[in-house]
Phi, psi and omega in degrees: 000317179298319181294318180297317180297316179299316179295323179297313177300319179294322178301312178292319183302324183289350173283355179305315184293339177273311184293328186298339179283340181294305179297329177298310181298313182293321180295313180295323177296316177298322179297316180297316179300319183297310184291328177289326183290350176292340174274141186300322183290343180247016185298335183293341182293343180299333179294338180273351184296313181301316183292324179298313183281336173294314178295323178296321180292314180299315179297321180294318179295316180295318178297321180294320179295314180295322179295324178296317177297316182297314181298322181293330185260338185260000174085018176288140178196181176094184183296322180298317178294318180302312181288326176297315179296312185298312181291328177295317176294320178297323178296317179297318178298314180297321178295319179296319178297320178293324176298314180297323180292311183287340177271359178085008182268350184212120180237120182216077174093151183290326187261014180302320182301308183295307184288327179295319179292318179296318176296318180297317179296321177296314178299318180299315181297313180294319179296316178295320178298314179292325176296319177296324177296318181294321185280316187248357182095155185289348183260001190304313184289340187254357184304323183240024179286156174299155183305323182296318181291323178296327180288324179289321182242083182299143181271149187272314193262340185250127178290129183277327185254165179296149183294134176268103180281143172303159186287326182256144183295335179284000174248003179260106183273136183303315181283305188300321188256339184245324185263316180303316178302327178292318177296319179300319186280325190243354183232325188294337179308324182251347185232065179236185188300319182279340181216083181269080181299138184064018180075013186252123176245109182263008182281340182230157176297320180299319179293321179296317181288329181290331181081194183233204183298330181270007178103201180299134179257356180256323181292141182291140175247153181305134175060016182218324188083203180289143181296321181297313180292322180299319183293325182276354180246006174293165172299142186298340179267004179285143185296336181258008182294140179234140357281147182289339179227157180079191183288136176284171176291140179284170178301317181297320181292320178292320182295319178294317178298318179297315179297314184299316180291313185294338183251034169094005180037059175283137176271356183252357182287131179250168179286353177270354182297136185294340184282350182293127181290159185298325182292326177290319178297319178297318181295317180297320179293317182291314188277328185240355181067028183254143177244150179273005178273130181296134178277143182293151177305322184286344177279329189252358179234155176237147177226158176287159181291143176290152178296122180304326182292326178290319177302315182296319181294321180292322178294327176292334177280353179110000178279141170260125186230131178212156179286148177291330176201170181293333185261005183240145175266001177286149190238151168254131182240130182230138172233131191247351181256181175292131192255146171261134185305322183296337182294332181295334178293338178294343183275352183305319180298340180246020185298328179287332181270339187280108182257329180239132178226123179247109179241025180296143174059039180248001184077018182299133178253171182296326181295330179293337183290349176300331178279332181292334183296342178278349185270070191284355178266000183297132172246343180219127181226123179248116180240019187299148175058044175231155180283044180275136180240187184305323183298335179283334185292337180297333182283355182262358189293340180262009178274073191291344179258005182293122184251334184222128179228122183253110179244026181301133178056045171248180185262017182281158173228188188294334181290327181288342183293342180299335179288348183261000186294335181275358182276087187294332183276350186296126180240331183231130182224118184255117186234021181296143176055044173252189180269020180286131180297124182300335181283346183256012183295321180294324179294323180296316181294328175289326179293327181236070186294336184262008181245138175276111187253130176252119185249005181255000000 
């Protein structure tokens, strides 16, 4: 019985959008009659004013009642609804006062007619505008507006510009960067904080997880799957198909949503996660031009050019220095002779520009690496064929952009590798001919699953 009653109220409530045009029409018609009646030849129109505003008042009251039922059942709420209701009631009151005035039952000042009509038209306009926002979303009038008008009236729910993706894939979240914008564009118009149709608010993560009047929209239901996915994959002529207006979700958008829901709808999953299947990665690359391979620090950052006089002094010390490319200020630094630890301090002035450092076969010891820890822009470090042991690796823990580390023919063993676990950017690790136990090679690869390790 409760369900039947609820549906019945909703049935009547949805007539609000039909009935609401009646008071608008009668109020505007009465206003036109009034201003025309100021001319002697049209003075007879004054006789029609009472009936026009009486019908406008009746229509406004009926629209308000139906609108109240609709809002209660369709999930409308928030400040927009409050002001729409308040101004709608004020319009009905103003219309009633004008009826009483023009019918001779209420006289309050000589200018009541003029100012009352202007106020009534203002209230009517504002009420209609807010009602349109509730029904079609705040961006409805501006979706196809010229660029100049869009700039003057920025839209709230729809992003105007292309999404600015983070530079590295481990910062590109499947939901936040690929799925949320689709929901914002195609669902939030009807399911946002001020108008949660069906009790569903898709404007926030909390609202998405909370679900709507029919319960959870992400968890799979028997013979249907998740409600959200079910609604966007129905036949377009189905009464419950979503979105009911505008462009539907594309195949790529539906497929990403399906994968995200079926695999636990994590808000922390990135496109760099190893669990993403190849078809999803291919789809992301095709539709968004995104790759799951981490971009190098030198690709996504820029630095000022190093002082030429400092470069010249370092070359006099025996360093070979060259740019990584013609368009980059990042540098490769090589030293080929036996090195003195203090000499590494001379590199401090170019530490921001130095991305590659080759100190192989220089007799470098672990104590010398205390100076290397200051070279925080390093992405490639070669320490091969040096008497470096486990103690030296602790000085590398702050090289957060380090992608390649060559420890070939050094004195390190598997225990020292624990110092490298915090190097999130590390992709290549060369450990050939070290003191690592050959029986523990599989354990090492398990310890560093995201790193390509060379042990030969």
